KEZAPA-978286 format. One line per field, with one value per residue (C-alpha): x, y, z; residue number from 0. Coordinates in nm, 3 decimals. Each point is the difference from the previous one (the first is absolute). Example, Ala and Ser with C-alpha at 12.3 -4.5 7.8 and 13.67 -1.06 7.14 Angstrom:
BEGIN
xx: c(1.230/0.137)
yy: c(-0.450/0.344)
zz: c(0.780/-0.066)
n: c(0/1)
This chain:
BEGIN
xx: c(-1.290/0.023/0.242/-0.280/-0.100/0.354/0.010/-0.323/0.051/-0.016/-0.370/-0.181/-0.352/-0.236/-0.296/-0.266/-0.203/-0.330/-0.283/-0.224/-0.035/0.023/0.237/0.233/0.000/0.074/0.305/0.138/-0.055/0.159/0.325/-0.003/-0.052/0.311/0.199/-0.088/0.081/0.336/0.109/-0.214/-0.129/-0.333/-0.289/-0.254/-0.296/-0.155/-0.314/-0.058/-0.376/-0.098/0.229/-0.118/-0.374/-0.027/0.173/-0.047/-0.278/0.218/0.327/0.050/-0.155/-0.287/-0.307/-0.218/0.209/-0.132/0.187/0.101/0.154/0.175/0.147/0.112/0.172/0.163/0.122/0.054/0.112/0.163/0.102/0.221/0.202/0.106/0.334/0.124/-0.120/0.145/-0.121/-0.218/-0.201/-0.034/-0.128/-0.252/-0.109/-0.063/-0.191/-0.223/-0.055/-0.110/0.289/0.210/-0.145/0.145/0.340/-0.039/-0.093/0.297/0.237/-0.139/0.034/0.354/0.094/-0.168/0.177/0.340/0.113/0.231/-0.122/0.263/-0.120/-0.367/-0.176/-0.336/-0.174/-0.316/-0.181/-0.210/0.014/-0.190/0.180/0.337/-0.048/-0.053/0.281/0.247/-0.117/0.027/0.339/0.137/-0.119/0.116/0.330/-0.058/0.029/-0.304/-0.115/-0.285/-0.166/-0.136/0.067/-0.150/-0.188/0.097/0.345/0.144/0.271/0.302/-0.066/-0.013/0.297/-0.159/-0.262/-0.155/-0.152/-0.179/0.163/-0.315/0.054/0.319/0.213/0.328/0.303/0.114/0.187/-0.300/-0.243/-0.071/-0.212/-0.251/-0.200/-0.360/-0.076/0.165/-0.241/-0.051/-0.016/0.212/-0.003/-0.083/-0.302/-0.123/0.020/-0.178/-0.279/-0.047/-0.047/-0.265/-0.187/0.019/-0.166/-0.287/-0.037/0.175/0.092/-0.170/0.215/0.370/-0.023/-0.084/-0.025/0.062/-0.179/0.095/-0.240/0.090/-0.246/-0.069/0.224/0.100/0.129/-0.192/-0.358/-0.135/-0.356/-0.272/0.048/0.364/-0.099/-0.236/0.258/0.310/-0.087/-0.304/0.195/0.266/-0.265/-0.149/0.343/0.073/-0.338/0.048/0.350/-0.047/0.217/-0.033/-0.016/0.107/-0.108/0.054/-0.107/0.169/-0.126/-0.014/-0.233/-0.331/-0.314/-0.184/0.292/-0.006/-0.375/0.043/0.277/-0.223/-0.272/0.250/0.144/-0.337/0.006/0.359/0.092/0.356/0.036/0.118/0.054/-0.103/0.125/-0.178/0.262/-0.240/-0.189/0.273/0.307/0.182/0.273/0.006/0.270/0.281/-0.222/-0.097/0.366/0.058/-0.295/0.000/0.178/-0.067/-0.045/-0.197/-0.011/-0.149/0.231/-0.109/0.225/0.375/0.024/-0.224/0.193/0.328/-0.124/-0.101/0.334/0.182/-0.206/0.152/-0.273/0.027/-0.304/-0.273/-0.090/-0.361/-0.056/-0.289/-0.194/0.172/-0.188/-0.086/0.121/0.219/0.275/0.013/0.069/0.270/0.156/0.009/0.157/0.259/0.088/0.045/0.225/0.210/0.033/0.130/0.239/-0.166/-0.084/0.191/-0.137/-0.043/-0.297/-0.202/-0.315/-0.328/-0.085/0.312/0.222/-0.162/-0.005/0.375/0.046/-0.197/0.186/0.325/-0.128/-0.112/0.341/0.159/-0.252/-0.170/-0.334/-0.185/-0.297/-0.320/-0.199/-0.229/-0.187/0.250/0.293/-0.183/-0.042/0.368/0.098/-0.203/0.056/0.313/0.358/0.127/0.070/-0.230/0.295/0.306/0.260/0.195/0.118/-0.208/-0.040/0.050/-0.067/0.291/0.225/-0.079/0.059/0.342/0.087/-0.089/0.193/0.308/-0.001/-0.117/0.325/0.086/-0.031/-0.062/-0.296/-0.044/0.125)
yy: c(2.419/-0.366/-0.255/-0.167/0.332/0.065/-0.348/0.064/0.365/-0.074/-0.089/0.333/-0.085/-0.296/-0.006/-0.252/-0.127/-0.103/-0.220/0.113/-0.348/0.053/-0.291/0.097/0.367/-0.097/-0.203/0.277/0.271/-0.210/-0.048/0.363/0.122/-0.175/0.106/0.361/-0.062/-0.151/0.248/0.310/-0.046/0.147/-0.232/0.067/-0.213/-0.041/-0.202/-0.220/-0.046/0.250/-0.162/-0.358/0.076/0.240/-0.183/0.180/-0.166/-0.058/-0.042/-0.353/0.031/-0.234/0.210/-0.305/-0.138/0.044/0.229/-0.306/-0.175/0.317/0.033/-0.362/0.039/0.325/-0.106/-0.373/-0.035/0.326/0.087/-0.305/0.108/0.337/-0.112/-0.123/0.300/0.341/0.334/0.058/-0.314/0.092/0.348/-0.147/-0.244/0.285/0.182/-0.305/-0.020/0.363/0.069/0.264/0.247/-0.217/0.026/0.377/0.025/-0.214/0.208/0.325/-0.123/-0.114/0.335/0.200/-0.201/0.097/-0.362/-0.154/-0.310/-0.221/0.108/-0.100/-0.328/-0.113/-0.247/-0.211/-0.303/-0.239/-0.123/0.276/0.283/-0.166/0.052/0.374/0.023/-0.167/0.200/0.338/-0.081/-0.119/0.311/0.240/-0.189/-0.064/-0.315/-0.213/-0.240/-0.246/-0.155/-0.354/-0.199/0.165/-0.266/0.149/0.152/-0.213/0.152/-0.003/0.338/0.181/0.149/-0.106/-0.269/-0.060/-0.346/-0.213/-0.331/-0.198/0.108/-0.210/0.254/-0.104/0.142/0.318/0.316/0.215/-0.204/0.049/-0.277/0.091/-0.201/0.110/0.340/0.338/0.256/0.346/-0.104/0.226/0.055/0.367/-0.073/-0.266/0.238/0.289/-0.218/-0.186/0.326/0.110/-0.337/-0.014/0.338/-0.110/-0.356/-0.021/-0.350/-0.145/-0.305/-0.067/-0.273/0.134/-0.209/0.144/-0.196/0.059/-0.158/-0.043/-0.130/-0.216/-0.028/-0.269/-0.226/0.071/0.064/0.185/-0.119/0.047/-0.365/0.069/0.297/-0.223/-0.278/0.210/0.353/-0.055/-0.234/0.276/0.260/-0.236/-0.052/0.372/0.075/-0.263/0.114/0.375/0.063/0.288/-0.059/0.245/-0.135/0.114/-0.155/0.056/0.110/-0.370/-0.097/-0.122/0.202/-0.281/-0.037/0.378/-0.013/-0.293/0.180/0.305/-0.218/-0.186/0.327/0.086/-0.331/0.030/0.322/-0.133/0.121/0.348/0.096/-0.143/0.157/-0.099/0.083/0.015/0.283/0.178/0.148/0.020/-0.261/-0.101/-0.264/0.210/0.110/-0.361/-0.093/0.262/-0.099/-0.379/-0.237/-0.296/-0.005/-0.240/0.006/-0.222/-0.207/0.145/0.306/-0.049/0.379/0.045/-0.263/0.161/0.339/-0.142/-0.178/0.325/0.165/-0.248/-0.259/-0.375/-0.014/-0.256/-0.120/-0.115/-0.248/0.082/-0.199/-0.087/0.029/-0.340/-0.034/-0.200/0.243/-0.147/-0.347/0.140/0.180/-0.327/-0.187/0.276/-0.009/-0.376/0.023/0.267/-0.213/-0.285/0.239/-0.056/0.372/0.306/0.180/0.302/-0.180/0.016/0.211/0.083/-0.088/-0.216/0.292/0.232/-0.273/-0.036/0.374/-0.013/-0.314/0.192/0.276/-0.262/-0.169/0.329/0.059/0.284/-0.182/-0.315/-0.187/0.000/-0.303/-0.082/0.154/-0.151/0.157/0.333/-0.023/-0.084/0.286/0.255/-0.134/-0.218/0.064/0.068/0.369/0.197/0.214/-0.163/0.255/-0.022/0.267/-0.070/0.268/-0.116/0.344/0.143/-0.295/0.035/0.377/-0.058/-0.241/0.253/0.276/-0.217/-0.063/0.341/0.168/0.223/-0.209/-0.327/-0.236/-0.303/-0.218)
zz: c(1.117/0.111/-0.147/-0.194/-0.152/-0.112/-0.166/-0.185/-0.082/-0.374/0.022/-0.017/-0.115/-0.008/-0.239/0.104/-0.299/0.160/-0.131/0.286/0.151/0.377/0.065/-0.283/0.100/0.361/-0.105/-0.225/0.257/0.269/-0.193/-0.116/0.355/0.122/-0.306/0.093/0.367/-0.088/-0.268/0.033/-0.359/-0.110/-0.086/-0.275/-0.106/-0.346/-0.061/-0.308/0.052/-0.266/-0.256/0.072/0.015/-0.292/-0.285/-0.333/-0.199/-0.302/0.189/-0.124/-0.340/0.087/0.079/0.048/0.282/0.353/0.238/0.202/-0.297/-0.104/0.346/-0.002/-0.337/0.102/0.347/-0.037/-0.362/-0.101/0.355/0.044/-0.305/0.144/0.143/-0.338/-0.204/-0.073/0.132/-0.308/0.072/0.369/-0.083/-0.246/0.266/0.243/-0.273/-0.057/0.377/0.004/0.233/-0.177/0.247/0.277/-0.169/-0.020/0.368/0.100/-0.210/0.136/0.358/-0.062/-0.160/0.276/0.273/-0.141/0.047/-0.257/-0.179/0.159/0.344/-0.052/0.055/-0.139/0.234/-0.042/0.140/-0.207/-0.356/-0.182/0.177/-0.068/-0.377/0.038/0.258/-0.236/-0.303/0.175/0.152/-0.334/-0.192/0.271/0.047/0.372/0.206/0.089/0.271/0.021/0.302/-0.052/-0.317/-0.313/-0.193/-0.338/0.026/0.279/0.222/-0.228/-0.176/0.333/0.185/0.327/0.063/0.344/-0.017/0.264/0.090/-0.091/-0.365/0.009/-0.194/-0.154/0.184/-0.175/0.087/-0.079/0.212/0.373/0.154/0.272/0.245/-0.055/-0.139/0.073/0.144/0.146/0.366/0.224/0.379/-0.048/-0.218/0.241/0.295/-0.166/-0.145/0.326/0.190/-0.246/0.006/0.380/0.033/-0.221/0.134/0.337/0.114/0.303/0.054/0.061/-0.266/-0.346/-0.316/-0.341/-0.275/-0.367/-0.247/-0.366/-0.254/-0.300/-0.306/-0.253/0.280/0.318/0.112/0.304/0.062/0.256/0.089/0.078/0.217/0.200/0.042/0.068/0.109/0.219/0.234/0.020/0.090/0.262/0.156/0.004/0.161/0.271/0.086/-0.031/-0.303/-0.245/-0.375/-0.270/-0.337/-0.359/-0.330/-0.336/-0.340/-0.095/0.283/-0.149/0.064/0.180/0.243/0.064/0.068/0.237/0.190/0.046/0.154/0.219/0.130/0.153/0.196/0.128/0.183/0.018/-0.361/0.081/-0.362/-0.338/-0.324/-0.319/-0.256/-0.299/0.168/0.200/-0.170/0.335/0.044/0.371/-0.029/0.147/0.287/0.069/0.008/0.267/0.219/-0.032/0.237/-0.232/-0.379/-0.219/-0.383/-0.270/-0.210/-0.336/0.031/0.047/-0.014/0.308/0.190/-0.097/0.117/0.338/0.034/-0.082/0.275/0.243/0.035/-0.008/-0.229/0.051/-0.349/-0.053/-0.286/-0.232/-0.257/-0.329/-0.323/-0.146/-0.362/-0.229/0.093/0.356/-0.142/-0.227/0.295/0.196/-0.292/-0.047/0.372/-0.016/-0.306/0.172/0.313/-0.215/-0.177/-0.339/-0.020/0.119/0.312/-0.229/-0.155/0.323/-0.040/0.164/0.359/0.068/-0.102/0.259/0.265/-0.051/0.055/0.323/0.118/-0.049/0.230/0.252/0.000/0.114/0.275/-0.189/-0.036/0.102/-0.149/0.201/-0.127/0.292/0.293/0.243/-0.192/0.009/0.382/0.043/-0.236/0.196/0.353/-0.018/0.095/-0.354/-0.051/-0.227/-0.120/-0.158/0.115/-0.324/-0.241/-0.309/-0.265/-0.355/-0.154/0.199/-0.081/-0.372/0.012/0.162/-0.280/-0.269/0.180/0.030/-0.377/-0.116/-0.087/-0.292/-0.313/0.183/0.039/0.222/-0.285)
n: c(0/1/2/3/4/5/6/7/8/9/10/11/12/13/14/15/16/17/18/19/20/21/22/23/24/25/26/27/28/29/30/31/32/33/34/35/36/37/38/39/40/41/42/43/44/45/46/47/48/49/50/51/52/53/54/55/56/57/58/59/60/61/62/63/64/65/66/67/68/69/70/71/72/73/74/75/76/77/78/79/80/81/82/83/84/85/86/87/88/89/90/91/92/93/94/95/96/97/98/99/100/101/102/103/104/105/106/107/108/109/110/111/112/113/114/115/116/117/118/119/120/121/122/123/124/125/126/127/128/129/130/131/132/133/134/135/136/137/138/139/140/141/142/143/144/145/146/147/148/149/150/151/152/153/154/155/156/157/158/159/160/161/162/163/164/165/166/167/168/169/170/171/172/173/174/175/176/177/178/179/180/181/182/183/184/185/186/187/188/189/190/191/192/193/194/195/196/197/198/199/200/201/202/203/204/205/206/207/208/209/210/211/212/213/214/215/216/217/218/219/220/221/222/223/224/225/226/227/228/229/230/231/232/233/234/235/236/237/238/239/240/241/242/243/244/245/246/247/248/249/250/251/252/253/254/255/256/257/258/259/260/261/262/263/264/265/266/267/268/269/270/271/272/273/274/275/276/277/278/279/280/281/282/283/284/285/286/287/288/289/290/291/292/293/294/295/296/297/298/299/300/301/302/303/304/305/306/307/308/309/310/311/312/313/314/315/316/317/318/319/320/321/322/323/324/325/326/327/328/329/330/331/332/333/334/335/336/337/338/339/340/341/342/343/344/345/346/347/348/349/350/351/352/353/354/355/356/357/358/359/360/361/362/363/364/365/366/367/368/369/370/371/372/373/374/375/376/377/378/379/380/381/382/383/384/385/386/387/388/389/390/391/392/393/394/395/396/397/398/399/400/401/402/403/404/405/406/407/408/409/410/411/412)
């Protein structure tokens, strides 16, 4: 048993409370993986999807309300009161959420594991999952941890909170600040997945570009116009210079962009592999990390960029289109007021908030913006290294922090 395992021997079991969102699951599993590696604890996973999608028709006493409004009232209004209420209120809240079966499953798992309550940790990522995580831990008298800042509860009710720097958290004993997002990237996983992908789509060139494409959301847009302006020049360059391309989309990638990529693939043999995430359940990202010599990712996903940086790449970040709306103007005004110290940096939101996160990665040599064709050529052919050579694994760092504080009867606070 290593020294770190001795230090963390009081942590015996981790219960991930999952909302099924891939990015959130990836963050939770990443931290849990390293907690297990450091302490030897067992990891269990419980999903909340059934509870959040099948709310009892009369759970709120307003049969005429839509399911969406019911969910909003339950999660955003009643949920934010959980920390200040007693166990009776929390149990009734779980009942209204249709989640008493989740409580039963968690209790049965805890009992079957033989782990004492003080040796168990409930862990979640995302705002909705944080409510269930806190409720279960409170009723079962265990400790709890959240990843990211829960919009309803905040971080103060949790024993451990793993919060990205761009959320501008207040310094607190129970808060660990990360750069980017923790994830499940490990050297072992990269090697095994790269071997599998290489057998299916063997590289032909010594220079291999991994391209991770995100998609559209409330802030960003991926469009066919953007593909023509940004990706086609990349494909032309790769074709001329004999580079291989390994490309994957995400579940947020618009259908017209997927269709355009399929057509483009037929014109550019340099595209050795194209994964359309909406049609293929296989996640090729780890395999791409293992095969690629250079890595490009779109700016809309700090999580993707963080994963690539954890894999060792100095990530080339491709700007995408921003949705035009009144929100953009408000973001600009907010940024200006923050720069003049009228507002706190914590008020930053939307695109500027994510740009700040990427700029932080760039300042440490973990990423660089690629805003023109000339910058792309330099990135792929220049003297700057494509790998940063730094030790960067926020999931492992966060796990070490929890282990160091997880002693009998103690929290991080």
